[in-house]
matplotlib code that plots the C-alpha trace (Angstrom):
import matplotlib.pyplot as plt

x = [0.0, 1.5, 1.5, -1.5, -3.6, -6.3, -6.7, -9.6, -11.5, -11.3, -12.6, -15.5, -16.2, -16.0, -18.5, -21.0, -20.6, -21.2, -24.3, -25.6, -24.7, -26.5, -29.6, -29.3, -29.1, -31.3, -31.7, -32.5, -32.0, -30.3, -26.6, -25.3, -24.0, -20.4, -21.1, -23.0, -20.1, -17.6, -19.6, -20.4, -17.0, -14.6, -13.1, -12.3, -14.7, -12.1, -11.9, -15.7, -15.8, -13.2, -15.2, -18.4, -16.6, -15.2, -18.5, -20.1, -17.3, -17.8, -21.6, -22.7, -24.2, -25.7, -25.0, -27.5, -26.1, -28.0, -30.1, -27.8, -26.3, -28.4, -27.8, -27.8, -30.4, -28.2, -30.6, -29.8, -26.1, -26.5, -27.5, -24.7, -22.8, -23.8, -22.3, -22.3, -21.3, -17.9, -19.7, -21.7, -18.6, -16.7, -19.6, -20.0, -16.5, -17.4, -15.3, -16.1, -16.7, -16.1, -15.8, -14.2, -15.0, -11.6, -13.0, -16.4, -17.2, -20.2, -19.8, -21.7, -22.5, -21.0, -20.7, -20.6, -21.4, -24.6, -25.6, -24.8, -26.9, -29.6, -29.3, -29.3, -25.8, -24.9, -27.0, -25.5, -23.9, -21.6, -18.2, -17.0, -13.7, -14.2, -11.9, -13.4, -11.8, -11.9, -11.2, -9.7, -7.4, -7.9, -9.1, -10.7, -10.7]
y = [0.0, 3.4, 6.4, 7.9, 4.8, 4.2, 0.8, -1.2, -1.1, 2.7, 2.8, 0.6, 2.7, 6.0, 4.5, 3.7, 7.1, 8.7, 6.7, 7.8, 11.4, 11.3, 9.9, 6.6, 4.9, 6.6, 6.3, 2.7, 1.3, -2.0, -1.8, -4.6, -7.6, -8.6, -11.3, -8.8, -6.4, -9.2, -10.0, -6.4, -4.9, -7.8, -7.5, -10.1, -10.8, -9.4, -6.1, -5.8, -6.6, -3.8, -1.3, -2.1, -2.1, 1.3, 2.7, 1.4, 2.9, 6.3, 6.2, 5.8, 2.3, 0.1, -3.6, -6.1, -9.6, -12.2, -9.4, -7.1, -3.7, -0.6, 3.1, 4.9, 7.5, 10.5, 12.8, 10.8, 11.4, 15.2, 14.7, 12.5, 15.3, 16.0, 18.9, 18.9, 21.6, 21.3, 21.2, 18.1, 16.4, 16.9, 15.8, 12.7, 11.7, 12.1, 15.2, 18.6, 21.5, 25.1, 28.3, 31.7, 34.8, 36.4, 39.3, 40.7, 43.8, 45.3, 45.8, 46.7, 43.8, 44.3, 42.2, 38.5, 38.8, 40.6, 38.2, 35.1, 36.4, 37.6, 41.2, 44.5, 46.0, 48.1, 46.2, 45.7, 42.4, 41.1, 39.6, 37.1, 35.4, 32.3, 29.6, 26.2, 24.0, 20.3, 19.5, 22.9, 22.6, 24.8, 22.7, 25.2, 28.9]
z = [0.0, -1.0, 1.3, -0.5, -0.6, 2.0, 3.7, 2.3, 5.6, 5.6, 2.0, 3.0, 6.1, 4.2, 1.6, 4.3, 5.9, 2.5, 2.0, 5.4, 4.7, 1.3, 2.9, 1.0, 4.4, 7.0, 10.8, 11.8, 8.2, 8.1, 6.9, 4.7, 6.7, 6.8, 4.2, 2.0, 2.2, 1.3, -1.8, -2.9, -2.2, -2.8, 0.7, 3.3, 6.2, 8.6, 6.6, 6.6, 10.3, 11.1, 9.1, 10.9, 14.3, 13.7, 12.5, 15.7, 17.9, 16.2, 16.7, 13.1, 13.5, 16.2, 16.1, 17.5, 17.9, 15.8, 14.2, 12.2, 12.0, 11.7, 11.1, 14.5, 15.4, 14.8, 16.7, 19.9, 19.6, 20.1, 23.7, 24.9, 26.7, 30.3, 32.0, 35.8, 38.2, 39.8, 43.2, 42.1, 40.7, 44.0, 46.1, 44.0, 44.9, 48.6, 49.1, 50.4, 48.0, 48.8, 46.7, 47.3, 45.4, 44.5, 42.6, 41.8, 39.6, 38.0, 34.2, 31.1, 28.8, 25.4, 22.2, 22.7, 26.4, 25.7, 22.9, 25.0, 27.9, 25.6, 27.0, 25.3, 24.9, 27.9, 30.4, 33.8, 34.6, 37.3, 36.6, 39.2, 39.6, 41.8, 43.0, 43.6, 46.2, 46.9, 50.6, 50.9, 47.9, 44.8, 41.8, 39.4, 38.8]

ax = plt.figure().add_subplot(projection="3d")
ax.plot(x, y, z, "-o")
ax.set_aspect("equal")
plt.show()
């Protein structure tokens, strides 16, 4: 394989991603089986398996043992990130959280700050600099 040539599993994977992106394969549609990919793309079963494993690891497909491989519901993947407060994280570890305000000032919201807070430019806001501590030791500013 030359430096510019993609491995076969990558070509197969990219082909399936392209079919999903183009809408040819939609959410919950069945993806061709390993055997079908072997026949249609002239690859080994190991190559087909690797492509499907990577597609699964990257969230493109769901694999159901004994049933098949299906295009993942892409809408569901947008909600996988959960953001917790630092206080909750520390308390979940069984430690004590505390916070100290190092600096507080009243300012006028301008530009991106006003837009992010959905305020009119020039509205009053407070700017805080807070240090969070875990068992009395600083962990976040």
